[in-house]
C-alpha positions as a Python dict, from the first residue, in 0.01 Angstrom:
ca = {
    (1, 'X'): (0, 0, 0),
    (2, 'X'): (127, 279, 232),
    (3, 'X'): (65, 269, 600),
    (4, 'X'): (35, 570, 829),
    (5, 'X'): (313, 487, 1072),
    (6, 'X'): (269, 799, 1267),
    (7, 'X'): (-57, 636, 1399),
    (8, 'X'): (167, 372, 1563),
    (9, 'X'): (379, 630, 1753),
    (10, 'X'): (154, 647, 2063),
    (11, 'X'): (148, 268, 2080),
    (12, 'X'): (524, 259, 2115),
    (13, 'X'): (568, 568, 2340),
    (14, 'X'): (280, 520, 2587),
    (15, 'X'): (118, 181, 2510),
    (16, 'X'): (-211, 352, 2418),
    (17, 'X'): (-423, 245, 2123),
    (18, 'X'): (-533, 469, 1839),
    (19, 'X'): (-776, 349, 1571),
    (20, 'X'): (-613, 370, 1235),
    (21, 'X'): (-839, 502, 958),
    (22, 'X'): (-718, 261, 692),
    (23, 'X'): (-951, -13, 557),
    (24, 'X'): (-662, -247, 497),
    (25, 'X'): (-564, -254, 864),
    (26, 'X'): (-824, -384, 1104),
    (27, 'X'): (-891, -288, 1457),
    (28, 'X'): (-749, -627, 1550),
    (29, 'X'): (-411, -500, 1441),
    (30, 'X'): (-439, -207, 1670),
    (31, 'X'): (-530, -430, 1964),
    (32, 'X'): (-234, -656, 1898),
    (33, 'X'): (1, -361, 1844),
    (34, 'X'): (-102, -230, 2188),
    (35, 'X'): (38, -556, 2330),
    (36, 'X'): (367, -490, 2149),
    (37, 'X'): (375, -142, 2281),
    (38, 'X'): (321, -263, 2639),
    (39, 'X'): (622, -489, 2597),
    (40, 'X'): (848, -216, 2459),
    (41, 'X'): (719, 95, 2631),
    (42, 'X'): (1015, 92, 2881),
    (43, 'X'): (1252, 156, 2586),
    (44, 'X'): (1113, 503, 2517),
    (45, 'X'): (1147, 471, 2143),
    (46, 'X'): (1083, 804, 1970),
    (47, 'X'): (1129, 687, 1616),
    (48, 'X'): (1000, 376, 1442),
    (49, 'X'): (1118, 266, 1104),
    (50, 'X'): (821, 189, 871),
    (51, 'X'): (791, -168, 759),
    (52, 'X'): (827, -237, 389),
    (53, 'X'): (494, -260, 207),
    (54, 'X'): (327, -598, 187),
    (55, 'X'): (165, -677, -147),
    (56, 'X'): (-57, -958, -258),
    (57, 'X'): (54, -1192, -534),
    (58, 'X'): (-101, -1463, -737),
    (59, 'X'): (-93, -1817, -617),
    (60, 'X'): (158, -1916, -875),
    (61, 'X'): (393, -1639, -769),
    (62, 'X'): (369, -1714, -407),
    (63, 'X'): (594, -2012, -432),
    (64, 'X'): (910, -2066, -619),
    (65, 'X'): (828, -2212, -962),
    (66, 'X'): (1108, -2469, -914),
    (67, 'X'): (1401, -2528, -681),
    (68, 'X'): (1638, -2487, -971),
    (69, 'X'): (1523, -2126, -1017),
    (70, 'X'): (1547, -2041, -652),
    (71, 'X'): (1863, -1831, -691),
    (72, 'X'): (1741, -1640, -998),
    (73, 'X'): (1404, -1517, -880),
    (74, 'X'): (1310, -1273, -608),
    (75, 'X'): (1286, -1504, -309),
    (76, 'X'): (1595, -1703, -415),
    (77, 'X'): (1811, -1393, -437),
    (78, 'X'): (1695, -1266, -106),
    (79, 'X'): (1735, -1602, 66),
    (80, 'X'): (2078, -1644, -77),
    (81, 'X'): (2184, -1311, 59),
    (82, 'X'): (2034, -1395, 396),
    (83, 'X'): (2220, -1724, 437),
    (84, 'X'): (2546, -1569, 334),
    (85, 'X'): (2499, -1289, 592),
    (86, 'X'): (2413, -1544, 862),
    (87, 'X'): (2732, -1740, 779),
    (88, 'X'): (2943, -1426, 822),
    (89, 'X'): (2820, -1402, 1182),
    (90, 'X'): (2834, -1765, 1290),
    (91, 'X'): (3162, -1880, 1124),
    (92, 'X'): (3448, -1885, 1373),
    (93, 'X'): (3726, -1623, 1353),
    (94, 'X'): (4097, -1655, 1430),
    (95, 'X'): (4039, -1573, 1798),
    (96, 'X'): (3791, -1858, 1828),
    (97, 'X'): (4058, -2105, 1712),
    (98, 'X'): (4322, -1961, 1947),
    (99, 'X'): (4087, -1978, 2248),
    (100, 'X'): (4019, -2344, 2194),
    (101, 'X'): (4383, -2432, 2156),
    (102, 'X'): (4451, -2236, 2481),
    (103, 'X'): (4195, -2459, 2661),
    (104, 'X'): (4355, -2770, 2520),
    (105, 'X'): (4701, -2660, 2630),
    (106, 'X'): (4572, -2585, 2979),
    (107, 'X'): (4416, -2924, 3000),
    (108, 'X'): (4739, -3088, 2891),
    (109, 'X'): (4905, -2929, 3190),
    (110, 'X'): (4633, -3061, 3417),
    (111, 'X'): (4648, -3414, 3279),
    (112, 'X'): (5026, -3417, 3304),
    (113, 'X'): (5005, -3355, 3675),
    (114, 'X'): (4793, -3662, 3743),
    (115, 'X'): (5007, -3971, 3821),
    (116, 'X'): (4763, -4222, 3669),
    (117, 'X'): (4768, -4026, 3336),
    (118, 'X'): (5136, -3993, 3282),
    (119, 'X'): (5202, -4014, 2909),
    (120, 'X'): (4833, -3960, 2818),
    (121, 'X'): (4757, -3726, 2531),
    (122, 'X'): (4487, -3458, 2508),
    (123, 'X'): (4329, -3471, 2160),
    (124, 'X'): (4032, -3266, 2041),
    (125, 'X'): (3754, -3420, 1828),
    (126, 'X'): (3397, -3338, 1722),
    (127, 'X'): (3295, -3023, 1538),
    (128, 'X'): (3622, -2843, 1615),
    (129, 'X'): (3825, -3109, 1436),
    (130, 'X'): (3577, -3148, 1151),
    (131, 'X'): (3564, -2764, 1113),
    (132, 'X'): (3189, -2774, 1151),
    (133, 'X'): (3171, -2555, 1464),
    (134, 'X'): (3034, -2211, 1505),
    (135, 'X'): (3181, -1925, 1712),
    (136, 'X'): (3015, -2056, 2023),
    (137, 'X'): (3041, -2429, 1957),
    (138, 'X'): (3137, -2673, 2229),
    (139, 'X'): (3480, -2835, 2249),
    (140, 'X'): (3504, -3204, 2268),
    (141, 'X'): (3829, -3351, 2403),
    (142, 'X'): (3954, -3712, 2435),
    (143, 'X'): (4217, -3807, 2689),
    (144, 'X'): (4399, -4094, 2517),
    (145, 'X'): (4543, -4319, 2781),
    (146, 'X'): (4879, -4482, 2677),
    (147, 'X'): (4871, -4848, 2584),
    (148, 'X'): (5218, -4899, 2436),
    (149, 'X'): (5163, -4819, 2070),
    (150, 'X'): (4829, -4997, 2049),
    (151, 'X'): (4476, -4857, 2024),
    (152, 'X'): (4365, -4787, 2378),
    (153, 'X'): (4096, -5011, 2527),
    (154, 'X'): (4024, -4852, 2865),
    (155, 'X'): (3732, -5010, 3036),
    (156, 'X'): (3435, -4804, 3168),
    (157, 'X'): (3536, -4822, 3533),
    (158, 'X'): (3882, -4686, 3472),
    (159, 'X'): (3731, -4412, 3248),
    (160, 'X'): (3510, -4304, 3534),
    (161, 'X'): (3804, -4301, 3779),
    (162, 'X'): (4025, -4093, 3543),
    (163, 'X'): (3744, -3838, 3502),
    (164, 'X'): (3709, -3805, 3877),
    (165, 'X'): (4080, -3730, 3912),
    (166, 'X'): (4061, -3468, 3632),
    (167, 'X'): (3768, -3303, 3800),
    (168, 'X'): (3950, -3270, 4133),
    (169, 'X'): (4252, -3102, 3975),
    (170, 'X'): (4042, -2873, 3755),
    (171, 'X'): (3836, -2774, 4062),
    (172, 'X'): (4148, -2687, 4258),
    (173, 'X'): (4306, -2479, 3987),
    (174, 'X'): (4005, -2256, 3935),
    (175, 'X'): (4034, -2266, 3553),
    (176, 'X'): (3674, -2375, 3496),
    (177, 'X'): (3321, -2364, 3640),
    (178, 'X'): (3006, -2572, 3632),
    (179, 'X'): (3193, -2901, 3662),
    (180, 'X'): (2956, -3202, 3602),
    (181, 'X'): (3033, -3569, 3588),
    (182, 'X'): (2810, -3791, 3384),
    (183, 'X'): (2959, -4125, 3487),
    (184, 'X'): (2674, -4352, 3382),
    (185, 'X'): (2618, -4209, 3040),
    (186, 'X'): (2676, -4439, 2742),
    (187, 'X'): (3013, -4266, 2713),
    (188, 'X'): (3126, -4125, 3060),
    (189, 'X'): (3196, -3755, 3025),
    (190, 'X'): (3308, -3456, 3236),
    (191, 'X'): (3149, -3128, 3131),
    (192, 'X'): (3268, -2787, 3232),
    (193, 'X'): (3281, -2427, 3103),
    (194, 'X'): (3608, -2240, 3065),
    (195, 'X'): (3639, -1931, 3287),
    (196, 'X'): (3853, -1736, 3051),
    (197, 'X'): (3661, -1803, 2717),
    (198, 'X'): (3314, -1923, 2833),
    (199, 'X'): (3342, -2222, 2606),
    (200, 'X'): (3162, -2540, 2709),
    (201, 'X'): (3390, -2849, 2706),
    (202, 'X'): (3308, -3223, 2716),
    (203, 'X'): (3594, -3454, 2824),
    (204, 'X'): (3594, -3825, 2757),
    (205, 'X'): (3857, -4098, 2791),
    (206, 'X'): (4009, -4305, 2499),
    (207, 'X'): (3758, -4192, 2237),
    (208, 'X'): (3958, -4271, 1931),
    (209, 'X'): (3657, -4379, 1722),
    (210, 'X'): (3495, -4040, 1764),
    (211, 'X'): (3817, -3878, 1665),
    (212, 'X'): (3817, -4076, 1340),
    (213, 'X'): (3453, -3986, 1275),
    (214, 'X'): (3543, -3617, 1315),
    (215, 'X'): (3836, -3650, 1074),
    (216, 'X'): (3617, -3821, 811),
    (217, 'X'): (3367, -3536, 835),
    (218, 'X'): (3661, -3298, 786),
    (219, 'X'): (3775, -3485, 474),
    (220, 'X'): (3417, -3468, 337),
    (221, 'X'): (3423, -3087, 372),
    (222, 'X'): (3705, -3093, 119),
    (223, 'X'): (3476, -3251, -146),
    (224, 'X'): (3243, -2952, -170),
    (225, 'X'): (3254, -2627, 35),
    (226, 'X'): (2868, -2613, 43),
    (227, 'X'): (2863, -2915, 282),
    (228, 'X'): (3036, -2702, 563),
    (229, 'X'): (2812, -2401, 500),
    (230, 'X'): (2504, -2620, 503),
    (231, 'X'): (2594, -2799, 824),
    (232, 'X'): (2653, -2468, 997),
    (233, 'X'): (2326, -2323, 880),
    (234, 'X'): (2118, -2637, 968),
    (235, 'X'): (2272, -2674, 1314),
    (236, 'X'): (2195, -2307, 1395),
    (237, 'X'): (1845, -2342, 1254),
    (238, 'X'): (1787, -2657, 1454),
    (239, 'X'): (1888, -2480, 1773),
    (240, 'X'): (1653, -2191, 1696),
    (241, 'X'): (1373, -2444, 1656),
    (242, 'X'): (1467, -2639, 1970),
    (243, 'X'): (1517, -2970, 1787),
    (244, 'X'): (1888, -3005, 1852),
    (245, 'X'): (1861, -3138, 2210),
    (246, 'X'): (1892, -3515, 2247),
    (247, 'X'): (1830, -3493, 2622),
    (248, 'X'): (1475, -3385, 2541),
    (249, 'X'): (1407, -3639, 2265),
    (250, 'X'): (1527, -3449, 1955),
    (251, 'X'): (1827, -3475, 1722),
    (252, 'X'): (2192, -3456, 1821),
    (253, 'X'): (2449, -3268, 1608),
    (254, 'X'): (2590, -3590, 1464),
    (255, 'X'): (2248, -3685, 1322),
    (256, 'X'): (2200, -3335, 1172),
    (257, 'X'): (2539, -3378, 993),
    (258, 'X'): (2428, -3716, 858),
    (259, 'X'): (2100, -3564, 743),
    (260, 'X'): (2289, -3303, 541),
    (261, 'X'): (2519, -3569, 397),
    (262, 'X'): (2221, -3786, 292),
    (263, 'X'): (2054, -3484, 138),
    (264, 'X'): (2367, -3417, -69),
    (265, 'X'): (2375, -3778, -168),
    (266, 'X'): (2018, -3787, -287),
    (267, 'X'): (2013, -3454, -466),
    (268, 'X'): (1980, -3470, -849),
    (269, 'X'): (2266, -3485, -946),
    (270, 'X'): (2431, -3599, -621),
    (271, 'X'): (2690, -3378, -452),
    (272, 'X'): (2837, -3649, -233),
    (273, 'X'): (2890, -4022, -302),
    (274, 'X'): (2771, -4306, -73),
    (275, 'X'): (3009, -4313, 210),
    (276, 'X'): (3106, -4675, 130),
    (277, 'X'): (3277, -4527, -176),
    (278, 'X'): (3501, -4329, 57),
    (279, 'X'): (3562, -4608, 306),
    (280, 'X'): (3416, -4951, 257),
    (281, 'X'): (3389, -5133, 587),
    (282, 'X'): (3316, -5054, 947),
    (283, 'X'): (3571, -4807, 1088),
    (284, 'X'): (3482, -4920, 1442),
    (285, 'X'): (3606, -5272, 1360),
    (286, 'X'): (3924, -5159, 1192),
    (287, 'X'): (4060, -4944, 1477),
    (288, 'X'): (4257, -5226, 1625),
    (289, 'X'): (4628, -5314, 1668),
    (290, 'X'): (4898, -5053, 1626),
    (291, 'X'): (4724, -4709, 1640),
    (292, 'X'): (4946, -4539, 1390),
    (293, 'X'): (4914, -4813, 1137),
    (294, 'X'): (4533, -4836, 1178),
    (295, 'X'): (4478, -4466, 1151),
    (296, 'X'): (4714, -4432, 857),
    (297, 'X'): (4539, -4712, 666),
    (298, 'X'): (4200, -4545, 707),
    (299, 'X'): (4328, -4204, 615),
    (300, 'X'): (4509, -4332, 300),
    (301, 'X'): (4200, -4518, 180),
    (302, 'X'): (3973, -4223, 237),
    (303, 'X'): (4213, -3972, 76),
    (304, 'X'): (4248, -4189, -242),
    (305, 'X'): (3877, -4246, -279),
    (306, 'X'): (3785, -3883, -222),
    (307, 'X'): (4044, -3773, -481),
    (308, 'X'): (3903, -4028, -724),
    (309, 'X'): (3549, -3893, -677),
    (310, 'X'): (3656, -3533, -715),
    (311, 'X'): (3851, -3589, -1032),
    (312, 'X'): (3586, -3805, -1206),
    (313, 'X'): (3516, -3600, -1512),
    (314, 'X'): (3220, -3821, -1617),
    (315, 'X'): (2999, -3740, -1316),
    (316, 'X'): (2736, -3466, -1343),
    (317, 'X'): (2811, -3159, -1136),
    (318, 'X'): (2539, -3023, -909),
    (319, 'X'): (2532, -2644, -942),
    (320, 'X'): (2253, -2573, -690),
    (321, 'X'): (2304, -2258, -485),
    (322, 'X'): (2320, -2282, -111),
    (323, 'X'): (1971, -2129, -76),
    (324, 'X'): (1829, -2391, -311),
    (325, 'X'): (1988, -2665, -100),
    (326, 'X'): (1840, -2521, 216),
    (327, 'X'): (1489, -2517, 67),
    (328, 'X'): (1510, -2865, -76),
    (329, 'X'): (1659, -2997, 256),
    (330, 'X'): (1340, -2879, 439),
    (331, 'X'): (1113, -3014, 177),
    (332, 'X'): (1286, -3362, 174),
    (333, 'X'): (1251, -3412, 544),
    (334, 'X'): (906, -3263, 592),
    (335, 'X'): (745, -3611, 578),
    (336, 'X'): (1020, -3789, 761),
    (337, 'X'): (788, -3942, 1015),
    (338, 'X'): (583, -4119, 742),
    (339, 'X'): (896, -4286, 595),
    (340, 'X'): (1078, -4351, 927),
    (341, 'X'): (849, -4631, 1037),
    (342, 'X'): (956, -4850, 738),
    (343, 'X'): (1291, -4705, 628),
    (344, 'X'): (1631, -4624, 774),
    (345, 'X'): (1848, -4336, 657),
    (346, 'X'): (2169, -4497, 539),
    (347, 'X'): (2454, -4260, 430),
    (348, 'X'): (2676, -4567, 381),
    (349, 'X'): (2471, -4673, 79),
    (350, 'X'): (2334, -4326, 11),
    (351, 'X'): (1974, -4464, 6),
    (352, 'X'): (1658, -4508, 206),
    (353, 'X'): (1695, -4869, 323),
    (354, 'X'): (1397, -5077, 420),
    (355, 'X'): (1426, -5175, 786),
    (356, 'X'): (1350, -5536, 702),
    (357, 'X'): (1674, -5554, 503),
    (358, 'X'): (1882, -5568, 818),
    (359, 'X'): (1832, -5694, 1175),
    (360, 'X'): (2029, -5401, 1303),
    (361, 'X'): (1767, -5150, 1185),
    (362, 'X'): (1535, -5238, 1464),
    (363, 'X'): (1183, -5106, 1492),
    (364, 'X'): (1243, -5014, 1853),
    (365, 'X'): (1332, -4653, 1744),
    (366, 'X'): (1088, -4409, 1580),
    (367, 'X'): (1376, -4289, 1364),
    (368, 'X'): (1691, -4481, 1255),
    (369, 'X'): (1987, -4289, 1112),
    (370, 'X'): (2264, -4543, 1070),
    (371, 'X'): (2611, -4439, 1181),
    (372, 'X'): (2824, -4502, 862),
    (373, 'X'): (3136, -4553, 1084),
    (374, 'X'): (2972, -4785, 1340),
    (375, 'X'): (2698, -4964, 1149),
    (376, 'X'): (2511, -5114, 1432),
    (377, 'X'): (2460, -4770, 1596),
    (378, 'X'): (2155, -4549, 1554),
    (379, 'X'): (2263, -4189, 1587),
    (380, 'X'): (1891, -4085, 1628),
    (381, 'X'): (1831, -4333, 1915),
    (382, 'X'): (1724, -4042, 2148),
    (383, 'X'): (1444, -3917, 1923),
    (384, 'X'): (1100, -3990, 2068),
    (385, 'X'): (783, -4050, 1869),
    (386, 'X'): (619, -3730, 1985),
    (387, 'X'): (928, -3522, 1914),
    (388, 'X'): (966, -3681, 1572),
    (389, 'X'): (624, -3550, 1478),
    (390, 'X'): (724, -3201, 1597),
    (391, 'X'): (1053, -3222, 1414),
    (392, 'X'): (871, -3297, 1088),
    (393, 'X'): (626, -3020, 1152),
    (394, 'X'): (913, -2778, 1190),
    (395, 'X'): (1074, -2901, 868),
    (396, 'X'): (746, -2845, 684),
    (397, 'X'): (673, -2507, 830),
    (398, 'X'): (1024, -2390, 745),
    (399, 'X'): (986, -2513, 388),
    (400, 'X'): (644, -2354, 345),
    (401, 'X'): (779, -2030, 492),
    (402, 'X'): (1081, -2020, 258),
    (403, 'X'): (876, -2066, -56),
    (404, 'X'): (615, -1814, 52),
    (405, 'X'): (626, -1472, -103),
    (406, 'X'): (513, -1310, 225),
    (407, 'X'): (844, -1224, 385),
    (408, 'X'): (1134, -987, 381),
    (409, 'X'): (1495, -1007, 485),
    (410, 'X'): (1415, -962, 848),
    (411, 'X'): (1157, -1240, 863),
    (412, 'X'): (1371, -1476, 667),
    (413, 'X'): (1666, -1429, 901),
    (414, 'X'): (1454, -1457, 1216),
    (415, 'X'): (1316, -1789, 1086),
    (416, 'X'): (1662, -1945, 1043),
    (417, 'X'): (1856, -1833, 1358),
    (418, 'X'): (1817, -1754, 1728),
    (419, 'X'): (1718, -1414, 1852),
    (420, 'X'): (2060, -1266, 1948),
    (421, 'X'): (2212, -1388, 1620),
    (422, 'X'): (1925, -1247, 1415),
    (423, 'X'): (1990, -910, 1582),
    (424, 'X'): (2354, -923, 1484),
    (425, 'X'): (2276, -1028, 1126),
    (426, 'X'): (2004, -773, 1074),
    (427, 'X'): (2187, -489, 1234),
    (428, 'X'): (2562, -567, 1250),
    (429, 'X'): (2638, -272, 1479),
    (430, 'X'): (2332, -289, 1699),
    (431, 'X'): (2479, -492, 1986),
    (432, 'X'): (2854, -452, 2027),
    (433, 'X'): (2835, -632, 2355),
    (434, 'X'): (2733, -952, 2185),
    (435, 'X'): (3074, -1024, 2027),
    (436, 'X'): (3291, -756, 2184),
    (437, 'X'): (3651, -804, 2286),
    (438, 'X'): (3809, -1136, 2214),
    (439, 'X'): (3591, -1316, 1960),
    (440, 'X'): (3521, -1600, 2193),
    (441, 'X'): (3457, -1410, 2520),
    (442, 'X'): (3079, -1453, 2520),
    (443, 'X'): (2869, -1403, 2835),
    (444, 'X'): (2815, -1721, 3027),
    (445, 'X'): (2523, -1932, 2896),
    (446, 'X'): (2458, -1691, 2613),
    (447, 'X'): (2407, -1960, 2352),
    (448, 'X'): (2343, -2258, 2580),
    (449, 'X'): (2004, -2405, 2507),
    (450, 'X'): (1992, -2685, 2773),
    (451, 'X'): (1670, -2703, 2962),
    (452, 'X'): (1507, -2409, 2790),
    (453, 'X'): (1164, -2400, 2636),
    (454, 'X'): (1206, -2097, 2410),
    (455, 'X'): (936, -2127, 2146),
    (456, 'X'): (1060, -2178, 1788),
    (457, 'X'): (973, -1926, 1532),
    (458, 'X'): (869, -2153, 1244),
    (459, 'X'): (568, -2030, 1055),
    (460, 'X'): (679, -1668, 1104),
    (461, 'X'): (585, -1558, 753),
    (462, 'X'): (308, -1807, 664),
    (463, 'X'): (51, -1645, 436),
    (464, 'X'): (-246, -1812, 587),
    (465, 'X'): (-266, -1597, 902),
    (466, 'X'): (-177, -1890, 1132),
    (467, 'X'): (113, -1994, 1359),
    (468, 'X'): (288, -1664, 1372),
    (469, 'X'): (533, -1630, 1657),
    (470, 'X'): (340, -1514, 1976),
    (471, 'X'): (392, -1154, 2065),
    (472, 'X'): (515, -1255, 2405),
    (473, 'X'): (823, -1405, 2234),
    (474, 'X'): (927, -1070, 2084),
    (475, 'X'): (1170, -981, 2364),
    (476, 'X'): (1369, -1270, 2513),
    (477, 'X'): (1222, -1382, 2841),
    (478, 'X'): (1456, -1351, 3143),
    (479, 'X'): (1419, -1720, 3195),
    (480, 'X'): (1509, -1836, 2846),
    (481, 'X'): (1843, -1938, 2694),
    (482, 'X'): (1963, -1586, 2634),
    (483, 'X'): (1907, -1453, 2988),
    (484, 'X'): (2267, -1340, 3030),
    (485, 'X'): (2283, -1117, 2719),
    (486, 'X'): (2341, -751, 2779),
    (487, 'X'): (2053, -521, 2702),
    (488, 'X'): (2024, -457, 2331),
    (489, 'X'): (2062, -111, 2186),
    (490, 'X'): (1764, 104, 2082),
    (491, 'X'): (1842, 26, 1721),
    (492, 'X'): (1793, -351, 1788),
    (493, 'X'): (1471, -278, 1964),
    (494, 'X'): (1342, -76, 1677),
    (495, 'X'): (1416, -363, 1441),
    (496, 'X'): (1219, -599, 1667),
    (497, 'X'): (914, -360, 1672),
    (498, 'X'): (936, -311, 1305),
    (499, 'X'): (933, -690, 1258),
    (500, 'X'): (630, -742, 1472),
    (501, 'X'): (425, -458, 1320),
    (502, 'X'): (504, -592, 968),
    (503, 'X'): (373, -933, 1075),
    (504, 'X'): (49, -782, 1210),
    (505, 'X'): (-6, -592, 893),
    (506, 'X'): (62, -904, 688),
    (507, 'X'): (-207, -1090, 883),
    (508, 'X'): (-456, -806, 820),
    (509, 'X'): (-381, -830, 448),
    (510, 'X'): (-422, -1203, 450),
    (511, 'X'): (-776, -1174, 588),
    (512, 'X'): (-877, -949, 291),
    (513, 'X'): (-727, -1169, 22),
    (514, 'X'): (-936, -1398, -203),
    (515, 'X'): (-920, -1755, -71),
    (516, 'X'): (-737, -1873, -387),
    (517, 'X'): (-446, -1649, -296),
    (518, 'X'): (-193, -1780, -43),
}
């Protein structure tokens, strides 16, 4: 079906409505388009790119016939291209690596100037060490206090005092901003943002266990390259849906990584083994005595077991494409809340484990994701019951959206990433200010989601005419997480308008379809 896009020109230029003489587009579309025009009228756009035609399909064609065919049929090919394009934008470049090492070296100078920390080492951990960080990912750093050659066992009070000293020196030197001490957190931490590179940093004391967890994640990335790609995609998607914020009752990044591991363990055939086949035992209990010996023993065991798994010629090889894995990931966890009341997610065994099987899988938590390196710990302890329901709803809506036929490249990308990133993926040259200069020199707070209530965009391309992203969310609000981003170019604005008009036309088509067609 062809649409008379010239009829929409007054809506964009002056915010005035004009009735479109086309039976397929209702007056409701015009009214809604007027709202879009009012939003964008200050941009003085003289040219609008027509949206691609929206066509009705049969019910059978509206969903992928099977996950295994996802990369060979229309939607699968398109989704595969989209996730690859997203990865090109979010994966770190050489400059991102250099910037983080610069921060680490600066901090080493600071720590070396503190009398009580003479001989302490500055050691990164987290997503930077595991190579599961994006271009704007945080930097986690542990200050390892010397304890002869033994594993450090600094008590909480001393950790708090050391962090106070580090804050004083950092404040005097003017290297950082937004210094915040969280002394009474489960793990005391000092948070700041680098002035030079605008990278958020979390400093803790004697956090060797987390270092080992990070290394094990890094070793797992060597088993299958899809694991790293999947983690990066899911972490970005979770941020776009506002479910990667433990302070507000949703999932932390560690839990998201474990959900990806569990998905890869429970695929058919599995991509990853149960983690007990990589390291049998509790790493937290084995990090004792001489540090070099303890770390070396863990690494040697993991390396040998990973090599054994990779070279096993008798195991079936999973050949799913990345887009297939994304779709099946959302489908698998869409009913998570129904299972979570009775079962724990256990990557150590690679199975759903009934909570009654272990006293440590307490029912005090709505969701229990066992830490495979510290078995008594629930990595999802911050998830609230109300947020668990919302998390599952987001999983389901994302799954339904991806298997729907009612989307194009733009809507797919917008459903998986945050607004500034979608702009960069859709139109790589539309906003040079977003990643200009050194690859890590982002504007302060550009991708910081703390305390924001930006509405997620799940359900963007649902074919039932419901739960589309509100029109008011089209341009980022000055109060949301992207409030420091430079004004986007006209080309990016045109893309946004085109996306919204396409959605309105899709809704109009949906109203006129037979009820059996989704």
